C-alpha positions in Angstrom: -0.1 0.0 0.0 2.8 2.3 0.9 4.5 1.6 -2.4 1.6 2.5 -4.5 1.2 5.9 -2.7 5.0 6.7 -3.5 4.4 5.7 -7.0 1.6 7.9 -7.4 3.4 10.7 -5.9 6.3 10.2 -8.1 4.0 10.1 -11.3 2.2 13.3 -10.0 5.7 15.1 -9.5 7.0 14.1 -13.0 3.6 15.2 -14.5 4.0 18.6 -12.8 7.5 18.8 -13.9 6.8 18.1 -17.6 4.0 20.7 -17.6 6.4 23.3 -15.9 8.6 22.9 -18.9 6.0 23.9 -21.5 6.2 27.7 -22.3 3.3 29.8 -22.9 2.7 30.5 -26.6 3.9 34.2 -26.6 7.0 33.0 -24.9 7.6 30.4 -27.3 7.0 32.8 -30.3 9.6 35.0 -28.7 12.1 32.1 -28.3 11.4 31.1 -32.0 12.3 34.7 -33.2 15.5 34.9 -31.1 16.6 31.5 -32.4 16.0 32.6 -35.9 18.0 35.6 -35.3 20.9 33.8 -33.6 20.8 31.1 -36.3 21.2 34.1 -39.1 24.1 35.5 -37.2 25.9 32.4 -36.8 25.6 31.4 -40.7 26.8 35.1 -41.5 29.8 34.7 -39.2 30.7 31.2 -40.5 30.6 32.5 -43.9 32.8 35.6 -43.0 35.2 33.2 -41.1 35.4 31.0 -44.3 36.3 34.1 -46.4 38.8 35.2 -44.0 40.5 31.7 -43.9 40.5 31.7 -47.8 42.0 35.0 -48.2 44.7 34.3 -45.6 45.6 31.0 -47.7 46.1 33.2 -50.6 42.9 32.2 -52.4 40.8 34.7 -54.5 37.8 35.6 -52.5 34.8 37.1 -54.1 32.8 39.9 -52.5 29.9 38.5 -50.5 26.6 38.6 -52.3 23.7 40.8 -50.3 20.2 40.2 -51.6 17.2 42.2 -50.1 13.9 40.3 -50.6 10.6 42.2 -50.2 7.1 40.6 -50.0 4.0 42.5 -50.7 0.5 41.4 -50.2 -3.0 43.1 -51.0 -4.7 41.2 -47.8 -3.2 40.3 -44.6 -4.5 36.7 -44.7 -1.6 35.4 -46.5 0.9 36.7 -43.9 0.4 34.0 -41.5 
């Protein structure tokens, strides 16, 4: 009988711990935005490092290509 109570207690503790790890949607969206930004910074810096390493090795290094992309829409329903 005592073992069952301990098992139930442990199950409840695990359930509460799992639920506490789930972020509210607004916080999760903020984390996703930060992650996307950091990912872009890492890729940018990696490419710059590769360019510097190639230049140091005496290889011809082209100027990095920068592209601006704009999106326009008549309605906001496509901007999900």
